[in-house]
Each structure stands twice: as C-alpha cells, then as structure tokens.
C-alpha positions in Angstrom: 8.7 18.7 -8.2 10.7 15.7 -6.9 9.3 12.2 -7.1 10.7 9.2 -5.3 10.1 5.7 -6.6 10.4 2.8 -4.1 11.1 -0.7 -5.2 11.0 -3.5 -2.6 11.5 -7.2 -2.9 12.0 -10.2 -0.6 14.4 -12.9 -1.5 14.0 -16.6 -1.1 15.5 -17.5 2.3 19.3 -17.3 2.2 19.4 -15.5 -1.1 19.3 -11.9 0.2 22.9 -11.2 -0.8 22.2 -12.5 -4.3 19.1 -10.2 -4.6 21.1 -7.3 -3.3 23.8 -7.9 -6.0 21.1 -8.3 -8.6 19.4 -5.0 -7.7 22.7 -3.1 -7.6 23.6 -4.4 -11.1 20.3 -3.1 -12.7 21.0 -0.1 -14.9 18.2 2.3 -15.7 17.9 3.8 -19.2 18.6 7.3 -17.7 20.1 8.4 -14.4 17.9 9.5 -11.5 18.8 12.5 -9.4 19.7 10.1 -6.7 19.6 6.3 -6.0 20.0 4.4 -2.8 19.9 0.7 -2.0 19.0 -0.7 1.4 18.7 -4.2 2.9 16.6 -5.4 5.8 15.9 -8.5 7.9 14.2 -11.4 6.2 16.3 -10.9 3.0 14.5 -7.8 1.9 16.0 -5.3 -0.5 14.8 -1.7 -1.1 15.8 0.7 -3.8 14.7 4.3 -3.9 15.3 6.6 -6.8 14.6 10.4 -6.9 13.5 12.2 -10.1 12.8 15.8 -11.1 9.4 15.0 -12.5 5.7 14.9 -11.5 4.0 12.0 -9.9 2.4 10.7 -13.2 5.6 11.0 -15.3 6.8 8.0 -17.3 9.9 7.0 -15.3 12.2 4.0 -15.6 11.8 1.5 -12.8 13.8 -1.6 -11.8 12.3 -4.8 -13.3 11.0 -7.9 -11.6 13.8 -10.3 -10.6 13.7 -13.9 -11.7 10.8 -15.7 -9.9 13.3 -18.2 -8.5 15.0 -15.4 -6.5 12.1 -13.8 -4.8 9.2 -15.0 -2.6 6.6 -12.7 -4.1 6.0 -9.9 -6.7 8.0 -6.7 -6.2 6.2 -3.9 -4.3 6.4 -0.5 -5.9 5.3 2.9 -4.7 5.6 6.5 -5.9 5.9 9.5 -3.5 6.0 13.2 -4.1 8.1 15.5 -2.1 6.2 17.8 0.3 7.6 21.2 1.2 8.5 21.9 4.8 6.1 24.1 6.7 
C-alpha cells in the first residue's frame, strides 16, 4: 500500500521564501518513495511524501519550524492510495 503524508505550514507575512528554504533543507532519517514541495499564496508551504507502508506505520515526518517563522502549528494529514475503478 502507498501512504502519502502531507505537511503544511503558513509563514509569518513576508517570510514565505524562508519557510520554503527551511522545508527543503529538512532531511528525513530515511528516504520516501517520492517527495514534493509546493508553495501557495499567503506564504504557505506544503510538503508531500509517499511511502510504501500502511496508514498506521511509524514514518518520519518533517518537524515543526521555529515558532518565529510560522503563524500557527503545522497541519499534518495521512492519506492512503485508492486503486482506480
């Protein structure tokens, strides 16, 4: 089964590029199948990692950035891949 982990944070106004650089620099203890990083309006950064694991597996996740860099706690979600009909 493939599991996707989503990590989303919102930077303090004007610090989106700094948050993006911070997220890109974070190394995980082991490599996922795939990792993508996105940015969005309002200085938001999203990182999605894909893993060959089940939904409840113990998987590495990006940490919380310094509280001075973000406006709120990081949002995290887990999704499992659904086969096509």
